C-alpha positions in Angstrom: 103.4 130.2 107.1 105.6 131.7 109.8 107.3 133.9 107.3 109.0 131.2 105.3 109.0 131.6 101.6 109.9 129.3 98.7 113.2 131.1 98.4 114.0 130.7 102.1 113.0 127.1 102.0 115.4 126.5 99.1 118.2 128.2 101.1 117.4 126.2 104.2 117.3 122.8 102.4 120.6 123.7 100.6 122.4 123.9 103.9 121.3 120.4 105.2 123.2 117.2 105.1 121.5 114.4 103.1 120.3 112.7 106.3 118.8 115.9 107.6 117.0 116.4 104.3 115.5 112.9 104.6 114.4 113.5 108.2 112.9 116.8 107.2 110.9 115.1 104.5 109.5 112.6 107.1 108.7 115.5 109.5 107.0 117.5 106.7 104.9 114.5 105.7 103.5 114.3 109.3 102.4 118.0 109.3 100.9 119.4 111.4 102.4 117.3 114.1 104.2 114.1 115.0 105.1 112.5 118.3 108.7 111.8 119.1 107.9 108.1 119.0 106.2 108.2 115.6 109.1 110.2 114.2 111.7 107.7 115.6 109.7 104.7 114.3 109.2 106.2 110.8 112.8 107.4 110.5 114.1 103.9 111.5 111.7 102.1 109.2 112.1 104.4 106.1 115.7 105.6 106.4 117.4 103.1 108.7 118.5 105.9 111.0 118.9 104.8 114.6 117.4 106.8 117.5 120.9 108.0 118.6 121.8 109.2 115.1 118.3 110.8 114.7 119.2 113.0 117.7 122.2 114.3 115.9 120.3 114.9 112.7 117.6 116.9 114.6 120.4 118.9 116.2 121.8 119.7 112.7 118.3 120.8 111.6 118.0 123.1 114.6 121.5 124.5 113.7 120.3 125.3 110.2 117.6 127.4 111.8 120.3 129.9 112.9 121.1 130.6 109.3 117.6 131.8 108.5 117.0 135.5 108.8 116.2 136.6 112.3 112.7 137.8 111.4 111.6 134.5 110.0 109.9 132.0 112.3 111.4 128.6 112.3 108.7 126.3 110.9 109.4 123.3 113.1 108.4 123.6 116.8 109.4 121.1 119.4 107.0 120.6 122.3 109.0 119.0 125.1 106.0 118.6 127.4 103.8 116.8 124.9 106.8 115.1 123.3 106.0 116.1 119.8 107.1 118.2 116.9 104.7 120.6 115.2 105.2 122.0 111.7 103.0 124.5 109.9 101.3 122.7 107.0 102.0 125.5 104.5 105.7 125.6 105.6 105.8 121.8 105.2 104.6 122.1 101.6 107.1 124.8 100.9 109.9 122.7 102.4 108.9 119.5 100.5 108.8 121.5 97.2 112.3 122.9 98.0 113.5 119.3 98.5 112.0 118.3 95.2 113.8 121.3 93.5 117.1 120.4 95.1 116.7 116.8 94.0 115.8 117.8 90.4 118.9 120.0 90.3 121.0 117.2 91.6 121.9 119.0 94.8 120.4 116.4 97.1 120.3 112.6 96.5 116.7 111.4 96.6 115.1 108.4 98.2 112.1 108.8 95.9 109.4 111.3 95.5 108.2 113.4 98.4 104.7 113.0 97.1 104.2 109.6 98.7 
């Protein structure tokens, strides 16, 4: 899964803002890939986050990447040419599980189960 482990997923999720966690959940649910337009539509419908705000949230997700160890591949890949995001399905499962653990521990407010 690109080198990400459950422990690294927990660390990654712990660094995110609540909005970034929710956008990450939407991204992971679309694994292995989602177009920019699908992501924008889902984030707007499910979270009420505008396109302009989504851009900032995605930037904060990319910033969190820098806090992962250098030898770990970032699990979310942006394909500018095809206008889509790709996420390794195994990494997506690890990240969704990390969100669930963070919510159970009260570290992140939840919008419901990530199992939906």
